[in-house]
ROVEX-682882 format. One record per residue: x, y, z of N, C-alpha, C in turn; residue number from 1; residue in one letter. Coordinates in Angstrom, 2 decimals. Layout:
BEGIN
<site <X; Y; Z>; <X; Y; Z>; <X; Y; Z>; NUM; "A">
...
***
This chain:
BEGIN
<site <0.78; -1.11; 0.03>; <-0.33; 0.34; -0.33>; <0.75; 1.66; -0.29>; 1; "M">
<site <0.39; 2.57; -0.49>; <1.05; 3.55; -1.47>; <1.59; 4.01; 0.43>; 2; "T">
<site <1.84; 4.63; 1.35>; <1.80; 6.07; 2.12>; <1.43; 6.45; 2.26>; 3; "I">
<site <0.22; 7.24; 1.56>; <-0.82; 8.09; 1.50>; <-2.18; 7.03; 1.99>; 4; "L">
<site <-1.87; 6.20; 1.18>; <-3.46; 5.44; 0.98>; <-3.74; 4.81; 2.36>; 5; "E">
<site <-2.76; 4.45; 2.75>; <-2.96; 3.39; 4.16>; <-3.67; 4.16; 4.83>; 6; "S">
<site <-3.11; 5.83; 5.79>; <-3.91; 6.67; 6.33>; <-5.67; 6.88; 6.11>; 7; "P">
<site <-5.65; 7.10; 4.42>; <-6.99; 7.79; 3.83>; <-7.86; 6.51; 4.02>; 8; "K">
<site <-7.28; 5.00; 3.60>; <-8.10; 4.36; 3.99>; <-8.91; 4.17; 5.50>; 9; "K">
<site <-8.14; 4.22; 6.77>; <-8.07; 4.12; 8.06>; <-8.97; 5.05; 7.86>; 10; "A">
<site <-8.70; 6.36; 7.56>; <-10.09; 7.71; 7.85>; <-11.56; 7.24; 7.42>; 11; "V">
<site <-11.22; 6.77; 5.62>; <-13.10; 6.15; 5.85>; <-12.82; 5.22; 6.36>; 12; "E">
<site <-12.81; 4.16; 6.51>; <-12.68; 2.89; 7.36>; <-13.94; 3.78; 8.72>; 13; "R">
<site <-13.60; 4.74; 9.28>; <-13.97; 4.60; 10.64>; <-15.51; 6.36; 9.90>; 14; "V">
<site <-14.63; 7.16; 9.06>; <-16.27; 8.05; 9.30>; <-17.08; 8.03; 8.31>; 15; "T">
<site <-16.68; 7.04; 6.88>; <-16.76; 6.61; 6.01>; <-16.73; 8.08; 4.68>; 16; "G">
<site <-15.98; 8.98; 5.22>; <-16.03; 10.40; 4.42>; <-15.31; 9.62; 2.93>; 17; "F">
<site <-15.99; 10.39; 2.32>; <-15.55; 9.54; 0.18>; <-15.80; 8.35; 0.62>; 18; "A">
<site <-16.98; 8.15; 0.86>; <-17.68; 6.22; 0.26>; <-18.85; 6.10; -0.45>; 19; "K">
<site <-18.94; 5.32; -1.24>; <-20.47; 5.97; -1.70>; <-20.63; 4.88; -0.82>; 20; "P">
<site <-22.71; 5.18; -0.09>; <-23.45; 4.69; -0.24>; <-24.22; 3.48; -0.62>; 21; "S">
<site <-24.47; 2.88; -0.07>; <-24.90; 1.56; -0.81>; <-25.97; 2.42; -1.80>; 22; "E">
<site <-27.09; 2.97; -1.42>; <-28.00; 2.83; -2.67>; <-27.10; 3.70; -3.87>; 23; "K">
<site <-25.45; 4.74; -3.86>; <-24.97; 5.09; -4.29>; <-24.12; 4.17; -5.12>; 24; "K">
<site <-23.91; 4.01; -4.68>; <-22.83; 2.50; -5.33>; <-23.68; 2.05; -6.14>; 25; "L">
<site <-24.77; 1.80; -6.45>; <-25.87; 0.82; -7.57>; <-24.98; 1.48; -8.26>; 26; "A">
<site <-25.84; 2.64; -8.17>; <-25.36; 3.60; -9.63>; <-24.00; 3.88; -9.96>; 27; "G">
<site <-23.47; 2.87; -9.47>; <-21.61; 3.03; -10.11>; <-21.37; 2.45; -11.68>; 28; "L">
<site <-22.09; 1.35; -10.48>; <-21.52; -0.46; -11.86>; <-22.41; -0.47; -12.87>; 29; "V">
<site <-21.53; -0.77; -14.04>; <-21.87; -0.48; -15.46>; <-22.52; -1.59; -15.63>; 30; "R">
<site <-23.08; -1.76; -16.26>; <-23.71; -3.34; -16.87>; <-22.20; -3.72; -18.44>; 31; "L">
<site <-21.56; -4.67; -18.44>; <-20.17; -4.61; -19.58>; <-20.41; -6.08; -19.71>; 32; "R">
<site <-19.87; -6.17; -20.86>; <-19.56; -7.74; -21.76>; <-18.69; -8.16; -19.73>; 33; "K">
<site <-18.07; -10.24; -20.25>; <-17.74; -9.92; -19.63>; <-16.39; -10.98; -20.39>; 34; "A">
<site <-15.60; -9.72; -20.89>; <-14.24; -10.57; -21.79>; <-13.36; -11.50; -21.24>; 35; "N">
<site <-13.12; -12.93; -21.50>; <-12.96; -13.64; -20.83>; <-11.43; -14.25; -21.47>; 36; "A">
<site <-10.50; -14.84; -20.72>; <-9.36; -15.31; -21.29>; <-8.54; -15.99; -20.62>; 37; "F">
<site <-8.30; -17.41; -21.90>; <-7.95; -18.58; -20.90>; <-6.30; -18.90; -21.66>; 38; "R">
<site <-5.58; -18.99; -20.35>; <-4.67; -19.64; -20.71>; <-3.72; -20.87; -20.43>; 39; "F">
<site <-2.65; -21.04; -21.49>; <-1.85; -22.36; -21.23>; <-1.40; -22.98; -20.13>; 40; "K">
<site <-0.48; -23.83; -19.22>; <0.34; -24.09; -18.57>; <1.29; -23.60; -19.20>; 41; "D">
<site <2.55; -23.07; -18.78>; <3.74; -22.25; -19.15>; <4.68; -23.05; -18.62>; 42; "D">
<site <4.85; -24.36; -17.56>; <6.08; -25.23; -16.80>; <5.85; -24.09; -15.90>; 43; "G">
<site <5.98; -22.69; -15.51>; <6.44; -21.94; -13.91>; <4.59; -21.10; -14.08>; 44; "L">
<site <4.11; -20.54; -14.81>; <2.66; -20.63; -14.45>; <1.63; -21.96; -15.07>; 45; "V">
<site <0.91; -22.20; -14.20>; <-0.06; -23.52; -14.53>; <-1.52; -22.70; -15.10>; 46; "P">
<site <-1.36; -21.21; -14.17>; <-3.34; -20.43; -15.08>; <-3.46; -21.55; -14.17>; 47; "N">
<site <-5.09; -20.92; -14.06>; <-6.37; -22.33; -13.72>; <-7.31; -23.06; -15.01>; 48; "H">
<site <-7.04; -24.43; -14.52>; <-7.61; -25.44; -16.17>; <-7.97; -25.30; -15.98>; 49; "P">
<site <-9.66; -24.61; -16.29>; <-11.22; -24.44; -16.26>; <-11.66; -23.29; -16.70>; 50; "A">
<site <-10.92; -22.26; -16.03>; <-11.79; -21.07; -15.81>; <-10.74; -19.93; -16.08>; 51; "W">
<site <-11.74; -19.28; -16.73>; <-10.49; -17.86; -17.24>; <-10.93; -16.74; -17.06>; 52; "P">
<site <-9.57; -16.14; -17.01>; <-9.64; -14.70; -16.86>; <-10.83; -14.37; -17.42>; 53; "L">
<site <-11.15; -13.12; -16.10>; <-12.49; -12.42; -16.83>; <-11.95; -10.55; -16.79>; 54; "V">
<site <-12.09; -10.27; -17.95>; <-12.03; -8.76; -17.40>; <-13.49; -7.95; -17.68>; 55; "V">
<site <-13.64; -7.20; -17.23>; <-14.79; -6.22; -16.94>; <-14.55; -5.09; -17.74>; 56; "Y">
<site <-14.00; -4.15; -18.75>; <-13.88; -2.83; -18.89>; <-14.89; -1.91; -18.35>; 57; "R">
<site <-14.16; -0.67; -17.58>; <-15.15; 0.54; -17.69>; <-16.89; -0.04; -17.23>; 58; "G">
<site <-16.56; -1.51; -15.50>; <-17.31; -1.30; -15.07>; <-17.62; -0.57; -14.13>; 59; "A">
<site <-17.61; 0.03; -13.56>; <-17.44; 1.21; -12.36>; <-17.04; 2.73; -12.87>; 60; "V">
<site <-17.99; 2.96; -12.26>; <-18.05; 4.39; -12.40>; <-17.26; 5.57; -11.37>; 61; "R">
<site <-16.15; 6.21; -11.98>; <-15.34; 6.59; -10.39>; <-15.31; 8.14; -10.42>; 62; "L">
<site <-16.52; 8.70; -9.92>; <-16.71; 10.07; -9.69>; <-15.83; 10.98; -8.74>; 63; "P">
<site <-15.31; 12.17; -9.03>; <-15.08; 13.11; -8.69>; <-15.08; 13.17; -6.68>; 64; "A">
<site <-16.47; 12.62; -6.39>; <-17.11; 13.55; -5.51>; <-16.46; 11.83; -3.85>; 65; "E">
<site <-16.36; 10.71; -4.72>; <-16.04; 9.69; -4.06>; <-14.17; 9.24; -4.44>; 66; "F">
<site <-13.73; 8.83; -3.40>; <-12.70; 8.17; -3.47>; <-12.29; 6.99; -4.15>; 67; "D">
<site <-11.63; 6.76; -5.30>; <-11.78; 5.76; -6.42>; <-11.30; 4.00; -5.80>; 68; "P">
<site <-10.55; 4.19; -4.36>; <-10.11; 3.14; -4.02>; <-11.27; 2.93; -3.19>; 69; "A">
<site <-11.87; 3.69; -2.59>; <-12.76; 3.54; -1.72>; <-14.29; 2.71; -2.97>; 70; "A">
<site <-14.73; 3.51; -3.36>; <-15.06; 2.62; -4.29>; <-15.24; 1.14; -4.74>; 71; "V">
<site <-13.97; 0.99; -5.36>; <-13.57; -0.17; -5.71>; <-14.20; -1.26; -4.20>; 72; "M">
<site <-13.61; -0.20; -2.89>; <-13.08; -1.52; -1.35>; <-15.19; -1.69; -1.64>; 73; "E">
<site <-15.87; -1.02; -2.11>; <-17.44; -1.14; -1.07>; <-18.08; -2.00; -2.07>; 74; "A">
<site <-17.73; -2.12; -3.02>; <-17.79; -2.27; -4.17>; <-17.63; -4.40; -3.84>; 75; "L">
<site <-16.73; -4.36; -4.17>; <-16.02; -6.00; -3.79>; <-16.66; -6.47; -2.28>; 76; "F">
<site <-17.00; -5.08; -1.14>; <-17.20; -5.57; 0.15>; <-18.68; -6.34; 0.14>; 77; "G">
<site <-19.32; -5.25; -1.38>; <-21.13; -5.32; -0.79>; <-21.12; -7.14; -1.48>; 78; "A">
<site <-20.40; -7.10; -1.82>; <-20.81; -9.00; -3.19>; <-19.47; -9.45; -1.86>; 79; "N">
<site <-19.54; -9.82; -1.07>; <-18.30; -10.95; -0.14>; <-17.10; -11.41; -0.74>; 80; "G">
<site <-16.55; -10.07; -0.80>; <-14.50; -10.38; -1.83>; <-14.22; -9.19; -0.79>; 81; "W">
<site <-13.27; -9.19; 0.57>; <-12.76; -8.87; 1.18>; <-10.95; -8.59; 1.13>; 82; "G">
<site <-10.67; -8.43; 2.73>; <-9.16; -8.21; 2.92>; <-9.16; -7.40; 1.92>; 83; "D">
<site <-8.96; -6.62; 1.15>; <-8.93; -5.98; 0.24>; <-7.40; -4.72; 0.83>; 84; "S">
<site <-6.86; -4.41; -0.35>; <-5.43; -3.80; -0.69>; <-5.01; -3.04; -0.62>; 85; "W">
<site <-4.82; -1.97; -0.91>; <-4.18; -0.83; -2.39>; <-2.68; -0.39; -2.61>; 86; "R">
<site <-3.21; -0.92; -3.62>; <-1.44; -0.84; -3.86>; <-1.13; -1.04; -6.09>; 87; "N">
<site <-0.12; -1.08; -6.37>; <0.29; -1.02; -8.16>; <-0.04; -2.97; -8.04>; 88; "G">
<site <-0.06; -3.42; -9.48>; <0.79; -4.77; -9.07>; <2.54; -4.94; -9.69>; 89; "I">
<site <2.66; -6.11; -8.70>; <3.98; -7.00; -8.98>; <4.43; -6.65; -10.31>; 90; "Y">
<site <5.62; -6.23; -10.35>; <6.21; -6.47; -11.46>; <7.29; -7.29; -12.09>; 91; "D">
<site <7.12; -8.58; -11.27>; <7.59; -10.04; -11.56>; <6.44; -11.08; -11.37>; 92; "Y">
<site <6.89; -11.94; -12.48>; <5.32; -12.69; -12.51>; <5.26; -13.72; -11.14>; 93; "V">
<site <3.68; -14.13; -11.09>; <3.40; -14.82; -9.77>; <1.99; -14.31; -10.28>; 94; "H">
<site <1.66; -15.75; -9.20>; <0.17; -16.09; -8.69>; <-0.86; -17.34; -7.64>; 95; "Y">
<site <-1.43; -16.46; -7.74>; <-2.40; -17.44; -6.45>; <-2.55; -19.33; -6.53>; 96; "H">
<site <-1.97; -19.77; -6.35>; <-2.44; -21.38; -6.12>; <-3.60; -22.08; -5.16>; 97; "S">
<site <-3.97; -21.15; -3.83>; <-4.81; -21.06; -2.94>; <-6.13; -20.35; -2.97>; 98; "Q">
<site <-6.22; -19.87; -4.30>; <-7.03; -18.42; -3.73>; <-7.63; -17.67; -5.10>; 99; "I">
<site <-8.87; -17.86; -5.46>; <-9.19; -16.11; -6.80>; <-8.73; -14.64; -5.91>; 100; "H">
<site <-8.98; -13.75; -6.93>; <-8.53; -12.27; -6.79>; <-9.02; -12.28; -7.29>; 101; "E">
<site <-9.80; -10.49; -7.17>; <-10.05; -9.31; -8.25>; <-9.07; -8.25; -7.56>; 102; "V">
<site <-9.06; -7.88; -9.00>; <-8.28; -6.38; -9.16>; <-9.27; -4.92; -9.45>; 103; "L">
<site <-9.16; -4.43; -9.03>; <-10.05; -2.62; -9.68>; <-9.29; -2.10; -9.78>; 104; "G">
<site <-9.16; -1.29; -10.86>; <-8.10; 0.07; -10.79>; <-8.90; 0.48; -10.31>; 105; "V">
<site <-8.85; 1.63; -9.90>; <-9.00; 2.81; -9.35>; <-8.23; 4.06; -9.62>; 106; "A">
<site <-7.56; 4.09; -10.16>; <-6.91; 5.37; -10.36>; <-5.95; 5.10; -11.95>; 107; "R">
<site <-5.75; 5.40; -12.78>; <-4.68; 6.08; -13.89>; <-4.27; 3.98; -14.24>; 108; "D">
<site <-3.54; 4.20; -15.32>; <-3.20; 2.81; -16.34>; <-2.27; 2.10; -15.84>; 109; "T">
<site <-1.97; 0.53; -16.74>; <-0.88; -0.06; -16.46>; <-1.37; -1.01; -17.88>; 110; "A">
<site <0.17; -2.05; -18.07>; <-0.11; -2.86; -19.30>; <0.41; -4.09; -18.15>; 111; "K">
<site <-0.47; -5.21; -17.88>; <0.30; -5.94; -17.21>; <-0.23; -7.09; -18.59>; 112; "V">
<site <0.82; -8.51; -17.88>; <1.14; -9.78; -18.70>; <-0.04; -10.59; -17.51>; 113; "Q">
<site <-0.60; -11.31; -18.37>; <-1.47; -11.95; -17.95>; <-1.15; -13.53; -18.32>; 114; "F">
<site <-1.32; -14.82; -16.77>; <-1.35; -15.79; -17.85>; <-0.19; -16.15; -18.44>; 115; "G">
<site <1.71; -15.56; -17.79>; <2.26; -16.47; -17.87>; <2.77; -15.83; -19.21>; 116; "G">
<site <4.72; -16.68; -19.85>; <4.88; -16.29; -20.64>; <4.13; -16.60; -21.71>; 117; "K">
<site <3.09; -17.68; -22.10>; <2.37; -18.22; -23.31>; <0.82; -16.73; -22.94>; 118; "K">
<site <1.13; -15.88; -22.04>; <-0.14; -15.51; -21.88>; <-0.76; -14.37; -22.50>; 119; "G">
<site <-1.05; -12.75; -21.84>; <-1.12; -11.75; -22.93>; <-1.18; -10.60; -22.74>; 120; "R">
<site <-0.83; -9.79; -23.00>; <-0.71; -8.07; -22.08>; <-2.01; -7.24; -22.57>; 121; "T">
<site <-2.39; -6.87; -21.44>; <-3.92; -5.81; -21.62>; <-3.35; -4.94; -20.73>; 122; "L">
<site <-4.09; -3.88; -21.77>; <-3.51; -2.34; -20.79>; <-4.66; -2.21; -20.07>; 123; "S">
<site <-5.28; -2.11; -19.31>; <-6.12; -1.40; -17.89>; <-5.90; -0.16; -17.80>; 124; "L">
<site <-7.29; -0.34; -17.40>; <-7.48; 1.93; -16.94>; <-7.88; 1.80; -15.76>; 125; "K">
<site <-8.84; 3.06; -14.77>; <-9.56; 2.95; -14.13>; <-10.63; 2.78; -14.50>; 126; "A">
<site <-11.27; 1.72; -13.47>; <-12.63; 1.43; -13.35>; <-12.95; 0.33; -14.45>; 127; "G">
<site <-11.81; -1.04; -15.24>; <-11.70; -1.70; -15.27>; <-11.45; -2.66; -14.07>; 128; "D">
<site <-12.21; -4.01; -14.35>; <-12.30; -4.80; -13.56>; <-12.04; -6.27; -13.98>; 129; "V">
<site <-10.74; -6.77; -13.36>; <-10.03; -8.37; -13.69>; <-9.78; -9.00; -12.28>; 130; "A">
<site <-10.97; -10.34; -12.97>; <-11.48; -11.01; -12.04>; <-10.59; -12.44; -12.28>; 131; "V">
<site <-9.06; -12.37; -11.76>; <-8.32; -13.87; -11.62>; <-8.29; -14.81; -10.86>; 132; "L">
<site <-9.16; -16.72; -11.44>; <-8.74; -17.73; -11.17>; <-7.89; -18.04; -10.03>; 133; "P">
<site <-8.01; -18.58; -9.41>; <-6.42; -18.98; -8.96>; <-5.83; -19.82; -9.49>; 134; "A">
<site <-4.28; -19.65; -10.25>; <-3.23; -19.90; -10.69>; <-3.01; -18.77; -12.01>; 135; "G">
<site <-4.34; -17.79; -12.18>; <-4.13; -17.39; -13.57>; <-2.42; -15.85; -12.93>; 136; "T">
<site <-1.04; -15.95; -13.86>; <-0.28; -15.34; -13.64>; <-0.02; -13.81; -13.95>; 137; "G">
<site <-0.05; -13.06; -13.29>; <0.34; -11.90; -13.41>; <1.02; -11.12; -12.86>; 138; "H">
<site <1.39; -9.89; -13.85>; <2.44; -8.99; -13.86>; <2.43; -7.44; -14.44>; 139; "Q">
<site <3.01; -6.72; -13.72>; <2.78; -5.10; -14.71>; <3.81; -5.10; -15.39>; 140; "C">
<site <3.64; -4.43; -16.38>; <5.14; -4.93; -17.53>; <5.35; -2.77; -17.41>; 141; "L">
<site <4.27; -1.71; -16.86>; <4.71; -0.38; -17.19>; <3.03; -0.31; -16.39>; 142; "S">
<site <3.29; 1.21; -16.01>; <2.50; 1.84; -15.60>; <2.15; 3.20; -15.06>; 143; "A">
<site <1.48; 4.07; -15.70>; <1.42; 5.52; -15.02>; <1.85; 6.26; -13.72>; 144; "S">
<site <2.45; 7.48; -14.01>; <3.05; 7.65; -11.79>; <2.20; 7.29; -11.16>; 145; "G">
<site <0.54; 7.55; -11.44>; <-0.27; 7.81; -10.16>; <-1.02; 6.48; -10.32>; 146; "D">
<site <-1.04; 4.88; -10.45>; <-1.32; 3.74; -11.38>; <-2.10; 3.56; -9.78>; 147; "F">
<site <-2.59; 2.81; -9.07>; <-3.54; 2.47; -8.11>; <-4.88; 0.97; -8.39>; 148; "L">
<site <-4.30; 0.67; -7.46>; <-4.83; -0.53; -7.96>; <-5.94; -1.31; -5.86>; 149; "V">
<site <-7.07; -1.88; -6.47>; <-7.47; -2.55; -5.72>; <-8.26; -4.27; -5.58>; 150; "V">
<site <-7.34; -4.54; -4.57>; <-7.44; -5.83; -4.68>; <-7.88; -6.57; -3.88>; 151; "G">
<site <-8.78; -8.17; -3.61>; <-9.75; -8.25; -2.46>; <-9.89; -9.75; -3.45>; 152; "A">
<site <-10.28; -10.36; -1.85>; <-10.67; -12.11; -2.06>; <-11.92; -12.90; -2.19>; 153; "Y">
<site <-12.18; -13.50; -2.21>; <-14.20; -14.37; -1.76>; <-13.65; -15.18; -0.76>; 154; "P">
<site <-14.67; -15.27; 0.33>; <-14.25; -16.14; 2.02>; <-13.76; -16.38; 1.63>; 155; "P">
<site <-13.28; -18.16; 0.98>; <-12.99; -19.03; 0.84>; <-11.25; -18.92; 0.50>; 156; "S">
<site <-11.02; -19.81; 0.91>; <-9.38; -20.00; 0.95>; <-8.05; -19.20; 1.24>; 157; "G">
<site <-7.08; -20.21; 1.07>; <-6.06; -19.48; 1.45>; <-4.58; -17.96; 1.08>; 158; "T">
<site <-4.93; -17.30; 1.28>; <-3.65; -16.03; 0.41>; <-2.58; -16.89; 0.44>; 159; "Y">
<site <-1.22; -16.52; -0.65>; <0.11; -17.46; -1.18>; <0.15; -16.62; -2.71>; 160; "D">
<site <1.69; -16.58; -2.41>; <1.99; -16.26; -3.42>; <2.86; -17.23; -3.96>; 161; "E">
<site <3.30; -17.31; -5.46>; <3.69; -18.16; -5.73>; <4.51; -17.64; -6.74>; 162; "C">
<site <5.83; -17.95; -7.55>; <6.58; -17.85; -8.21>; <8.14; -18.10; -9.06>; 163; "T">
<site <8.33; -19.31; -8.93>; <8.76; -19.99; -8.87>; <8.59; -21.89; -9.20>; 164; "T">
<site <9.69; -22.17; -9.93>; <9.04; -23.75; -11.10>; <8.54; -24.83; -9.42>; 165; "A">
<site <9.71; -24.13; -8.49>; <9.63; -25.97; -7.88>; <8.01; -25.30; -7.13>; 166; "E">
<site <7.30; -24.43; -7.36>; <6.01; -23.84; -6.90>; <4.48; -25.03; -7.47>; 167; "Q">
<site <4.90; -25.03; -8.56>; <3.90; -25.51; -10.16>; <3.69; -26.55; -9.22>; 168; "H">
<site <4.12; -27.83; -9.12>; <3.75; -29.39; -8.58>; <2.64; -29.09; -7.33>; 169; "R">
<site <3.01; -28.27; -6.65>; <1.93; -28.33; -5.66>; <0.58; -27.42; -5.97>; 170; "N">
<site <1.13; -26.37; -6.97>; <0.07; -25.60; -7.22>; <-0.84; -26.34; -8.32>; 171; "A">
<site <0.26; -27.17; -8.84>; <-1.38; -27.91; -10.22>; <-2.39; -29.21; -9.13>; 172; "L">
<site <-1.86; -29.07; -8.23>; <-2.70; -29.83; -6.78>; <-3.86; -29.23; -6.44>; 173; "A">
<site <-3.38; -27.51; -5.69>; <-4.45; -27.03; -5.62>; <-5.16; -26.19; -5.57>; 174; "T">
<site <-4.61; -25.42; -6.97>; <-5.63; -25.21; -7.75>; <-6.46; -25.41; -7.99>; 175; "I">
<site <-7.17; -26.80; -8.63>; <-8.59; -27.30; -8.99>; <-8.98; -27.34; -7.60>; 176; "P">
<site <-8.26; -27.07; -6.47>; <-10.06; -27.63; -5.66>; <-10.31; -25.89; -5.08>; 177; "K">
<site <-10.10; -24.91; -5.63>; <-9.99; -23.49; -4.74>; <-11.61; -22.89; -5.13>; 178; "V">
<site <-12.98; -23.65; -4.59>; <-14.04; -23.72; -4.91>; <-14.05; -22.28; -5.18>; 179; "G">
<site <-15.90; -22.67; -6.12>; <-16.48; -21.00; -7.01>; <-16.80; -19.87; -6.52>; 180; "R">
<site <-16.87; -18.97; -6.34>; <-16.84; -18.14; -5.38>; <-18.59; -18.26; -5.78>; 181; "P">
<site <-18.59; -17.28; -4.72>; <-20.44; -17.69; -4.54>; <-21.23; -16.15; -5.13>; 182; "R">
<site <-19.96; -14.98; -5.03>; <-21.07; -13.92; -5.70>; <-19.69; -13.46; -6.79>; 183; "K">
<site <-19.74; -12.43; -7.67>; <-19.18; -11.78; -8.81>; <-18.93; -11.24; -7.98>; 184; "D">
<site <-17.26; -10.78; -8.14>; <-17.06; -9.26; -7.59>; <-17.95; -7.91; -7.28>; 185; "P">
<site <-18.52; -7.63; -8.75>; <-19.01; -6.20; -9.69>; <-20.10; -6.54; -9.55>; 186; "V">
<site <-21.00; -7.82; -9.74>; <-22.01; -7.78; -9.98>; <-23.24; -8.73; -9.39>; 187; "Y">
<site <-22.63; -9.19; -8.39>; <-23.56; -10.09; -7.37>; <-23.30; -11.91; -7.40>; 188; "G">
<site <-24.84; -11.91; -7.25>; <-24.92; -12.79; -7.71>; <-25.72; -13.83; -8.65>; 189; "S">
<site <-25.83; -12.71; -9.80>; <-26.75; -13.16; -10.91>; <-25.47; -12.66; -12.16>; 190; "K">
<site <-23.88; -12.39; -11.82>; <-23.04; -12.37; -12.87>; <-22.85; -12.93; -13.78>; 191; "G">
<site <-21.72; -12.43; -14.52>; <-21.87; -13.34; -15.80>; <-20.32; -14.66; -15.32>; 192; "P">
<site <-19.58; -13.70; -14.40>; <-18.66; -14.56; -14.09>; <-18.56; -16.21; -13.34>; 193; "L">
<site <-20.11; -15.56; -12.82>; <-20.56; -17.05; -12.29>; <-20.70; -18.53; -13.65>; 194; "L">
<site <-21.37; -17.66; -14.79>; <-21.69; -18.53; -16.08>; <-19.94; -19.48; -15.80>; 195; "G">
<site <-18.98; -18.70; -15.50>; <-18.28; -19.20; -16.41>; <-16.76; -19.97; -15.95>; 196; "L">
<site <-16.74; -19.67; -14.00>; <-16.69; -20.36; -13.27>; <-17.50; -21.43; -12.98>; 197; "F">
<site <-17.65; -22.47; -14.28>; <-18.64; -23.36; -13.63>; <-18.23; -25.03; -12.60>; 198; "T">
<site <-18.87; -25.64; -12.65>; <-18.14; -27.01; -11.45>; <-17.86; -27.84; -12.56>; 199; "N">
<site <-17.92; -27.68; -13.50>; <-17.53; -28.86; -14.34>; <-16.12; -28.61; -15.03>; 200; "A">
<site <-15.41; -29.54; -13.91>; <-13.70; -29.31; -14.99>; <-13.61; -30.26; -15.97>; 201; "R">
***
C-alpha cells in the first residue's frame, strides 16, 4: 500500500468520508460484457485448468466526489470479496494457487501480462476490473505514475504467492480445489462470472 493510501483508508473506514452509500454504489456499476481469456500452463505458471481470466472494461464509474479506491472496496465488499488492499501490481510474475483474486483499477493506467509467458498483455485503466481464478499469472509491465489498484478475495481460500518452478507441482494439485465464488465481485449473485466459473471440470 502506498504511504498516502494507508491513512486515507483508515479514515474512510471510520468516518465513511469519500465512500459511497449503498444506494449510490449501485448507480456506479455499469453493465459490461465479460471478456474471458484462457491460458495454458507454461511450466512456471499453471493458470486455471478450466476457468478463464475475466475482465470487465469500464465496469465502475469513479466520480470525483468519491475516493476511487473506496468505491472499489465498497463494491467488492458488498459482494462478499474482502481482505482488500490498495497498491500497484507486482512487476514480477506471480500467481495464487489457493485463492481467487479481483483487481479493480482505481486510478490511471497500466500494461499487465496475464497468464505467464504464453499469456496476454492487456492495457488496464481506471474503472476496469479483472477477476483472476486461482493459478492465473500476473505481472505489471509498465504503469503511469499514479496507478492504483484495489485487490480483494472471496471468503474461502488461503492467500499464497507462487513465483518459482518448484511451487508448480503443488499448485497443480491445489488450484482445482479452490471453490467457485458465491458472488461475482462486481455484479453479485447474478453476475456473468458465475456462468464462466462452472463446476464442470
